[in-house]
C-alpha positions in Angstrom: -14.9 32.7 12.7 -12.6 30.7 10.0 -14.2 28.3 7.9 -12.1 25.7 6.1 -14.5 23.5 3.6 -13.4 20.4 3.8 -12.9 17.2 1.0 -13.5 13.9 1.3 -12.0 12.9 -1.8 -9.3 11.1 -1.9 -6.3 11.2 -3.5 -5.9 9.8 -7.3 -3.4 6.8 -6.5 -1.7 5.4 -9.6 0.0 2.5 -9.3 2.6 1.3 -12.5 4.0 -2.3 -12.7 7.2 -2.3 -13.8 10.5 -3.7 -13.2 13.9 -2.6 -11.3 15.4 -0.8 -14.6 12.9 1.9 -14.1 14.6 5.7 -13.0 11.9 6.7 -10.4 12.2 3.4 -8.6 15.2 4.3 -8.3 14.8 7.4 -7.1 12.9 6.4 -4.2 15.0 3.5 -3.3 17.7 6.2 -3.2 15.7 8.3 -0.7 14.9 5.0 1.5 18.6 4.3 1.2 19.2 7.6 3.5 16.2 7.6 5.3 17.4 3.9 6.3 21.0 5.2 6.8 19.7 7.7 9.4 17.6 5.4 11.2 20.1 2.6 11.1 23.2 4.3 12.3 25.7 2.3 12.7 24.3 -1.4 12.0 23.4 0.2 8.4 26.0 -1.5 6.2 25.0 -4.9 7.6 21.3 -4.2 6.4 22.4 -2.8 3.1 23.7 -6.3 1.8 20.0 -7.8 1.7 18.4 -4.6 -0.3 20.6 -4.6 -4.2 17.6 -3.9 -6.5 19.4 -5.0 -9.6 17.6 -7.6 -11.5 14.2 -7.7 -9.7 11.5 -8.4 -12.1 8.2 -7.2 -10.2 8.4 -3.5 -9.0 5.4 -1.1 -8.8 5.5 2.9 -8.5 3.2 4.9 -7.2 1.9 8.3 -8.5 -0.3 10.5 -6.9 -2.1 13.1 -9.3 1.1 12.4 -11.1 3.8 12.7 -8.6 6.0 10.0 -8.2 5.1 8.8 -4.2 5.5 5.9 -3.4 7.2 2.2 -4.6 7.9 -1.2 -3.4 9.1 -5.1 -5.2 8.5 -8.7 -5.0 11.6 -11.2 -5.3 11.1 -14.9 -5.5 11.6 -16.2 -1.8 11.0 -19.7 -2.6 8.3 -22.1 -4.6 5.0 -20.3 -4.1 6.8 -17.5 -2.1 7.4 -13.8 -2.6 9.6 -11.4 -1.0 8.0 -8.1 0.0 10.6 -5.7 -0.6 11.8 -1.6 -0.8 8.5 -0.4 0.1 9.0 3.3 0.6 6.4 6.7 0.4 7.7 9.8 0.3 7.1 11.6 3.7 4.3 14.1 2.4 2.7 11.2 0.8 2.4 9.4 4.1 -1.1 8.5 6.2 -3.3 8.6 2.8 -3.0 4.6 1.9 0.0 5.1 -0.8 1.5 1.8 0.8 -1.3 -0.1 1.2 -2.3 0.5 -1.7 1.2 -0.3 -3.4 1.2 -3.7 -0.7 -2.2 -4.7 -2.5 -0.8 -4.1 -6.1 2.0 -6.7 -4.9 0.0 -9.1 -3.8 -2.4 -8.9 -7.0 0.4 -9.1 -8.3 2.4 -12.5 -6.6 -1.1 -13.8 -6.8 -1.5 -14.0 -10.8 2.5 -15.5 -10.7 0.4 -18.9 -8.9 2.5 -17.3 -4.9 0.2 -18.4 -2.3 2.6 -16.4 0.3 4.3 -13.2 0.7 7.1 -12.5 3.8 9.0 -9.6 4.5 11.2 -8.6 7.2 11.3 -4.7 8.2 13.4 -3.1 10.8 12.7 -2.9 14.4 13.6 1.4 14.3 10.7 1.4 11.7 7.4 1.4 13.6 5.2 2.8 10.8 6.1 0.3 8.8 5.4 -2.6 11.7 1.9 -1.2 11.8 1.8 -1.2 7.5 2.0 -4.5 8.3 0.4 -5.3 10.7 -2.7 -3.1 9.6 -3.1 -4.9 6.0 -3.2 -8.8 7.8 1.0 -9.7 8.4 2.0 -11.4 11.6 5.0 -11.6 13.1 7.1 -15.1 13.0 10.3 -15.7 14.1 11.8 -13.6 11.1 10.0 -12.8 8.5 6.4 -11.3 8.3 3.9 -13.8 6.2 0.5 -13.6 5.4 -1.2 -16.6 3.6 -3.5 -16.3 1.0 -5.3 -13.0 -1.3 
């Protein structure tokens, strides 16, 4: 007989608020861009133009037991509306709720900034991202995924 003890303890996720100047954020965005380039293929240069990270003031970085595991950002889209940008979780930490925690922190920060809606656009070749946003209450519209209220 082979026995394995299972732990119900969730990993310790720490979320830090920062800006796009943060070196950990920059590192994760480089990994995100490499992943997107692979998935997007020849269309990547078109999409890349919308993904600049200079001067983003509202960035969160996630750490699991002190190890860098994910990031996301919000940027003003219109008065009272923030756009969720640059969401990424390292492959080995996916499926642990890291991305949802990041998204919830971004929504909380948007609410603190007196915003009442977040929108985002995600790639059609990112089914796991689409599922993340659906799971967190976002719904598909013509081109953007809005969620109202926090």
